[in-house]
VMD Tcl script that draws the C-alpha trace (Angstrom):
set ca {
  {-2.69 15.55 5.29}
  {-5.29 17.44 3.35}
  {-4.22 20.71 4.86}
  {-0.55 20.08 3.90}
  {-1.55 19.26 0.48}
  {-3.85 22.48 0.22}
  {-0.72 24.46 1.03}
  {0.96 23.39 -2.34}
  {1.13 25.96 -5.01}
  {-1.72 25.38 -7.70}
  {1.00 24.96 -10.27}
  {2.49 21.86 -8.33}
  {-0.83 20.38 -7.12}
  {-1.38 16.84 -8.28}
  {-4.53 16.35 -10.55}
  {-4.90 12.78 -9.27}
  {-5.50 13.71 -5.49}
  {-8.86 14.94 -4.38}
  {-8.58 18.71 -3.65}
  {-9.68 20.40 -0.41}
  {-10.85 23.89 -0.70}
  {-11.56 24.45 3.14}
  {-12.77 23.09 6.43}
  {-15.24 24.07 9.28}
  {-16.45 22.45 12.39}
  {-19.28 22.59 14.92}
  {-19.45 21.28 18.45}
  {-19.50 17.73 17.34}
  {-17.94 17.32 13.68}
  {-15.25 18.69 11.43}
  {-16.30 19.08 7.97}
  {-14.07 19.15 4.83}
  {-15.01 20.80 1.60}
  {-13.54 19.10 -1.47}
  {-13.95 19.16 -5.13}
  {-16.82 17.11 -6.63}
  {-15.87 13.85 -8.22}
  {-19.14 12.64 -9.45}
  {-17.98 9.56 -11.50}
  {-18.20 7.33 -8.34}
  {-15.30 5.11 -7.33}
  {-13.11 2.87 -9.31}
  {-14.20 -0.28 -7.63}
  {-17.86 0.38 -8.46}
  {-16.85 1.57 -11.92}
  {-15.12 -1.86 -12.25}
  {-17.77 -3.99 -10.80}
  {-20.51 -2.40 -12.81}
  {-18.75 -2.76 -16.10}
  {-20.54 -5.33 -18.31}
  {-17.24 -6.56 -19.82}
  {-13.69 -6.45 -18.75}
  {-11.84 -2.99 -19.03}
  {-9.67 -2.76 -22.19}
  {-6.09 -2.60 -21.68}
  {-5.84 1.22 -22.46}
  {-8.19 1.79 -19.62}
  {-6.32 -0.38 -17.17}
  {-3.02 1.22 -18.07}
  {-4.61 4.79 -17.73}
  {-6.12 4.20 -14.43}
  {-3.03 2.39 -13.08}
  {-0.73 5.25 -14.26}
  {-2.94 8.02 -12.53}
  {-2.88 5.97 -9.37}
  {0.80 5.65 -9.40}
  {1.13 9.48 -10.18}
  {-0.60 10.29 -7.05}
  {1.39 7.70 -4.96}
  {4.58 9.18 -6.49}
  {3.47 12.77 -5.68}
  {2.76 11.85 -2.10}
  {5.90 9.93 -1.52}
  {8.09 12.76 -3.02}
  {6.54 14.84 -0.12}
  {7.39 12.21 2.52}
  {3.57 11.25 2.81}
  {2.26 7.74 2.81}
  {-1.29 6.90 2.07}
  {-1.52 3.31 3.69}
  {-5.02 2.84 2.33}
  {-4.63 2.68 -1.52}
  {-7.60 0.90 -3.00}
  {-10.15 1.22 -5.83}
  {-12.60 2.24 -3.21}
  {-10.44 5.17 -2.35}
  {-9.96 6.41 -6.07}
  {-12.75 8.48 -7.26}
  {-13.51 9.42 -10.90}
  {-14.10 12.85 -12.27}
  {-14.57 12.99 -16.07}
  {-12.22 10.01 -16.41}
  {-9.54 11.43 -14.01}
  {-8.72 9.40 -11.09}
  {-8.71 11.35 -7.79}
  {-7.24 9.56 -4.83}
  {-9.08 10.30 -1.39}
  {-9.31 9.27 2.20}
  {-6.10 10.21 4.05}
  {-7.27 8.76 7.43}
  {-4.38 6.40 7.55}
  {-1.79 8.50 6.07}
  {1.49 9.15 7.73}
  {5.01 10.50 7.39}
  {7.47 8.20 5.59}
  {10.74 9.80 6.54}
  {12.28 11.91 9.25}
  {15.15 13.68 7.60}
  {16.76 10.91 5.58}
  {15.52 8.02 8.01}
  {12.72 5.85 6.66}
  {10.21 5.57 9.64}
  {8.91 1.94 10.54}
  {5.36 1.26 11.71}
  {3.86 -1.69 13.28}
  {0.15 -1.11 12.84}
  {-1.89 -3.12 10.36}
  {-3.67 -0.59 8.07}
  {-5.71 -0.51 4.96}
  {-8.23 -3.10 3.54}
  {-7.53 -6.89 3.61}
  {-7.07 -7.66 -0.17}
  {-4.84 -4.68 -0.78}
  {-2.87 -4.65 2.40}
  {0.86 -5.77 2.01}
  {2.14 -8.93 3.54}
  {4.61 -7.04 5.76}
  {1.55 -5.67 7.78}
  {0.77 -9.02 9.14}
  {3.20 -9.07 12.09}
  {3.53 -11.73 14.76}
  {2.66 -10.90 18.27}
  {6.13 -11.69 19.25}
  {8.77 -8.83 19.24}
  {11.49 -11.36 18.29}
  {11.36 -14.53 16.18}
  {13.68 -17.18 15.18}
  {14.79 -17.16 11.51}
  {17.36 -18.72 9.24}
  {19.84 -15.65 8.14}
  {19.90 -15.59 4.33}
  {23.29 -16.43 2.68}
  {23.78 -13.15 1.19}
  {22.70 -11.25 4.51}
  {24.94 -9.44 6.96}
  {24.44 -8.79 10.73}
  {22.34 -5.75 11.34}
  {20.35 -6.11 7.83}
  {16.72 -5.78 7.69}
  {15.48 -8.73 5.60}
  {11.95 -10.04 4.58}
  {11.48 -13.59 5.66}
  {8.71 -16.00 6.62}
  {8.23 -16.04 10.28}
  {5.76 -17.61 12.76}
  {2.02 -18.15 12.05}
  {2.36 -17.98 8.30}
  {3.50 -14.30 8.53}
  {5.98 -12.67 6.22}
  {7.81 -9.93 8.12}
  {10.82 -7.64 7.83}
  {13.14 -8.55 10.75}
  {16.58 -7.04 11.84}
  {19.28 -9.53 12.09}
  {21.35 -9.61 15.39}
  {24.99 -8.65 15.39}
  {25.98 -12.32 15.62}
  {23.97 -13.57 12.71}
  {25.78 -16.12 10.54}
  {24.40 -16.64 7.00}
  {22.65 -20.00 6.65}
  {22.20 -20.49 10.43}
  {19.41 -19.88 12.83}
  {19.28 -16.67 14.89}
  {16.90 -14.60 17.07}
  {15.86 -11.61 15.10}
  {13.90 -8.48 15.98}
  {10.55 -7.54 14.18}
  {11.27 -4.43 12.42}
  {7.80 -3.42 11.34}
  {7.43 -2.03 7.74}
  {8.19 1.13 5.71}
  {5.24 2.74 4.04}
  {6.30 3.48 0.35}
  {6.50 -0.34 -0.75}
  {3.21 -0.78 1.01}
  {1.54 1.85 -1.16}
  {3.04 0.54 -4.34}
  {1.91 -3.10 -3.54}
  {-1.51 -1.80 -3.00}
  {-1.63 -0.17 -6.33}
  {-0.53 -3.24 -7.93}
  {-3.48 -5.02 -6.44}
  {-5.63 -2.30 -7.89}
  {-4.12 -2.98 -11.14}
  {-4.90 -6.68 -10.89}
  {-8.44 -6.08 -10.18}
  {-8.96 -3.51 -12.85}
  {-7.61 -6.14 -15.47}
  {-9.31 -9.32 -14.19}
  {-12.35 -7.93 -12.23}
  {-11.51 -10.13 -9.36}
  {-9.05 -9.70 -6.43}
  {-5.75 -11.86 -6.59}
  {-6.34 -13.13 -3.02}
  {-8.45 -12.37 0.03}
  {-5.32 -11.29 1.96}
  {-1.72 -11.34 1.22}
  {-0.72 -13.77 3.92}
  {0.62 -17.32 3.71}
  {-2.54 -18.92 5.13}
  {-4.45 -17.69 1.85}
  {-3.75 -20.36 -0.85}
  {-3.86 -17.92 -3.73}
  {-1.10 -15.77 -2.20}
  {0.76 -18.68 -0.91}
  {0.89 -19.90 -4.63}
  {2.13 -16.60 -6.07}
  {4.60 -16.24 -3.24}
  {6.14 -19.52 -3.95}
  {5.78 -19.71 -7.62}
  {6.26 -16.08 -8.59}
  {4.12 -13.89 -11.03}
  {5.18 -16.15 -13.80}
  {3.38 -19.13 -12.10}
  {-0.02 -17.39 -12.86}
  {0.60 -18.40 -16.55}
  {0.68 -22.12 -15.76}
}
mol new
graphics top color blue
foreach p $ca { graphics top sphere $p radius 0.5 }
foreach p [lrange $ca 0 end-1] q [lrange $ca 1 end] { graphics top cylinder $p $q radius 0.2 }
display resetview
């Protein structure tokens, strides 16, 4: 991914992605030469702040993270590990790094689907927690049609995207195929968790799974439930 990004013309380069200047290897390892970001990472910056970040800082850091995500998605690249730990600072500018989990988001106009859980627990989207079964019993939503991919609670406290069968009838139980997840929503979800931590200096949950009481509350009450 670094090599692909390095091929971009300088005028098109994203200022919020860590730039690679070159690479070399020996008999054991491969080394990447990147720009220096000596401000540490955003997680440490937030954790070491003596008082909460002001709204202007939170908005600026979040906007820069989203600019990096948008740049990648426009080039059909998904990061899959967006986190404060993977966002470095250089003179106040956010630099997203670590493309070890990155992947292609589309083939031609087809959104690619993945089935591997990636990223860090508290940033990982709920659709990453897939049940072991390839098929599950679900109730088809009232507005759904056969063949639709819908996001529903399934076995073992999981929330998953499933593909409804051809004989699915709204409001009735059917056997649906686990459909994995598409990457762009995953990156945006992770960026949202980053914004929450920047503002409140604590994560919203340990993991976005219905077994986590905090995520369970938000899932059932909606974001406005946090105000109660």
